[in-house]
C-alpha angles and dihedrals in degrees: 000000000000091000090048091054092047092051090048090052094048091047091051093048091050090050090055093048094045091050092051094045090051090049092053090049090050092051090045091055090052095054110124144160092304090069092052089046088054088054092049091048093053093046092049094049118109092205137045134295110248114200120200140171140144128240117345090354086055091057090050091047091053090054092046091052090051091050094048092048093053093047101053107278114109102233140149137182120249120195105226095217091051089045090058087056100051109302090100083082087075089069117087135183110283094037122122124213124217107195121191128201131143094211094035089221101092104150094206091054096042091051087067095057100087093049092045091050091049087053090052091242117164113226132207114194123203108196142149094232123061091197095052123120091248092049097048094044096047125091090234133014126206111201112233096165117155124186097215139013116231087230105103089224091051089231112093112079102247114128091029094054090044090055091047090053092049092050090049091052090049091051092048094049093046091051088046091056093044092052094047089238108179141183094277091052089050091050091053088058091046106042093150095048127090092256091050090054093048093049103034108034112096128198091252088061094063106021123113113243142163113017091356092060114101109225138145130183126254110273094034115142116255088238092059091044089055090049089054090051091051092049095049097040100213097114092243146058133209121232117220124205122224091260092055097255123129109266101177150306135256120203142175086263091055089051092055090050091048091053090050087062100039143354093207105092098157099095099038124115120208092242091064097057105025124110109248125215093022124200108265140178136204121251093236095057120105115264088235087065090057088053090052093050094046093050095045093045093039091236127151093200144024136205118226119221135182124232090279092058093251121143115256104157150346136217139178136204092270091061088053092050090049092051090052097238094118 
């Protein structure tokens, strides 16, 4: 009995998803020049795209506005009921309104039409009825008609809101393409996200510098160099020549190799055991490039140098993990 209930639930869920997928494909096949004119209208606007809708369409409109805003189109959601009580003041000449309603007869949205028209605002309606008031009064109408809601009662907006969301995504992606909006632009809008960290964080933002930078002079005893490594905790130390240039690096790995050769470290000088011509990176490079270098060269740390080859910083893989770029 339990297996029968499980199968029935899976079958019902698949029926809903199939119905909504077929509705999206049906709307996709009906896309025409009106959709491209809507894109042109938004691109040509000197102002913002204001997205509005009531009820479930309002929830979808809010998400569409968020998607547009994060992909290069300046957009925001305006609640139609609040708009009628003062928020219409947020709309300025040059703005375009995208209004959503399955029936196309939303009283709260239609109540805004006279004021929007007086302001000279162009309106794009997205409805499920081409003969609805919103569709006929708008400058452009995007057809979002569905034959059947997934709700078994045919009442709860399900298929219709899924189609609205898909059309909103299509609109956002098309506008994104037209504007040449790329990964770097996306990162600028998402500085707190993982992509933003990968594309915006530079080596200088996470490197150790100043007093935290492990460095010893050429001719330093290995014992003192190891003490510097221990104090700074990066598993390495830079070695600086008398003229201020970078002479080499000594790491935990170098220490293991030294111990393979001899256990008598007392008389050793850092110059005898350091790695010369170490792998380095510039401070203005992206932190993701440091990850790539360290992985390809099998290094746990990197020294950072300026354009004159002088030491300015150091970082290790832990720093990159902490910054969220790995």
